[in-house]
C-alpha positions as MATLAB code, in Angstrom:
seq = 'MPNRLRGEIAACLDGRQWTLVLTLGALAELEAAFAADSLAGLTERFSSGRISARDLIRVIGAGLRGAGNAVTDEQVASMTSAGGALGFAAIAADLLKVTFGTNEDPEEEDAESPFAGSPAV';
ca = [
      16.790   -1.490   17.541;
      17.813   -4.646   19.450;
      18.775   -7.718   17.418;
      17.466  -10.866   19.106;
      19.731  -13.012   16.953;
      22.671  -11.344   18.723;
      21.024  -11.904   22.088;
      19.768   -8.331   22.477;
      16.365   -7.416   23.901;
      14.479   -4.173   24.494;
      13.014   -3.313   27.871;
      11.178   -0.339   29.299;
      12.558    0.674   32.696;
      11.721    3.988   34.383;
       9.631    4.850   31.311;
      12.703    4.684   29.068;
      13.568    2.119   26.375;
      16.826    0.269   27.013;
      18.777   -2.415   25.166;
      20.114   -5.324   27.183;
      22.504   -8.100   26.147;
      24.451  -10.711   28.090;
      27.873  -10.453   26.538;
      30.652  -12.844   27.518;
      31.813  -10.240   30.060;
      28.299   -9.904   31.443;
      28.040  -13.682   31.769;
      31.375  -13.787   33.582;
      30.014  -11.068   35.920;
      26.995  -13.276   36.653;
      29.185  -16.370   37.195;
      31.118  -14.424   39.834;
      27.991  -12.941   41.438;
      26.319  -16.340   41.729;
      29.480  -18.316   42.481;
      28.832  -20.491   39.428;
      31.820  -22.321   37.997;
      30.449  -22.495   34.436;
      27.686  -21.379   32.101;
      25.999  -24.736   32.824;
      26.033  -23.775   36.509;
      24.303  -20.486   35.684;
      21.712  -22.298   33.586;
      21.026  -24.733   36.426;
      20.560  -21.858   38.873;
      18.159  -19.965   36.653;
      16.246  -23.123   35.689;
      15.532  -23.919   39.333;
      12.576  -21.523   39.371;
      13.764  -19.989   42.633;
      14.773  -16.494   41.594;
      15.100  -13.667   44.131;
      14.648   -9.961   43.577;
      18.405   -9.614   44.021;
      18.921  -12.172   41.247;
      16.690  -10.086   38.934;
      18.662   -6.946   39.757;
      21.939   -8.720   38.937;
      20.697  -10.222   35.655;
      19.109   -7.018   34.437;
      22.102   -4.934   35.576;
      24.539   -7.236   33.786;
      22.362   -7.082   30.640;
      22.253   -3.285   30.734;
      26.022   -3.038   31.227;
      26.594   -5.662   28.491;
      24.769   -3.321   26.088;
      27.053   -0.424   27.098;
      24.825    1.309   29.630;
      26.726    2.735   32.604;
      24.384    1.657   35.409;
      25.037    0.085   38.797;
      23.012   -2.636   40.435;
      21.923    0.002   42.970;
      20.480    2.109   40.160;
      18.696   -0.925   38.679;
      17.247   -1.656   42.141;
      15.595    1.773   42.180;
      14.149    1.485   38.645;
      10.493    0.771   37.957;
       8.957   -1.583   35.391;
       5.428   -1.915   34.050;
       3.994   -4.890   35.863;
       6.169   -4.408   38.952;
       8.085   -7.471   40.067;
       6.438   -9.584   37.374;
       7.657   -7.063   34.789;
      11.230   -7.420   36.020;
      10.921  -11.218   35.972;
       9.635  -11.080   32.372;
      12.602   -8.923   31.321;
      15.105  -11.267   32.939;
      13.314  -14.309   31.453;
      13.406  -12.847   27.949;
      17.067  -11.890   28.298;
      18.042  -15.375   29.503;
      15.898  -16.992   26.808;
      17.617  -15.155   23.938;
      21.026  -15.806   25.542;
      20.666  -19.525   26.242;
      17.781  -20.498   23.952;
      18.395  -22.624   20.875;
      15.348  -21.970   18.677;
      15.837  -20.408   15.266;
      12.536  -18.531   15.680;
      12.982  -15.914   18.425;
       9.219  -15.786   18.908;
       9.010  -19.497   19.678;
       9.604  -20.419   23.302;
      12.350  -22.902   24.139;
      11.294  -25.339   26.863;
      14.932  -25.922   27.772;
      15.765  -22.249   28.323;
      15.889  -20.639   31.756;
      12.526  -19.265   32.922;
      10.647  -21.289   30.294;
       6.954  -20.656   30.731;
       7.409  -17.336   32.549;
       4.550  -14.948   31.948;
       5.226  -12.157   29.495;
       4.323   -8.629   30.427;
];
């Protein structure tokens, strides 16, 4: 069972439950993928509200690999999610929220976190 206090989330992809977490290594992977020079740079990118499908693939892929799942971005790109693209956006939003959010209560939304206000699926 994922522990949100450790930054872990659960997601259903391809009809299977997965755990995702953005470990330090996964965050470094995202910094390289997005040419960000810092975690603040990543936060700024994700907070812009302009997120592409490729961005979602990278974030979800890094989260899956951070949790120890041996999947490539190409495999993530072929996965399905309930809610389609909106479902993938909700997964990425939740993952970024638990990684960068500051609230003690994991159920309470942090207005400063990336993807704040994203619809949940």
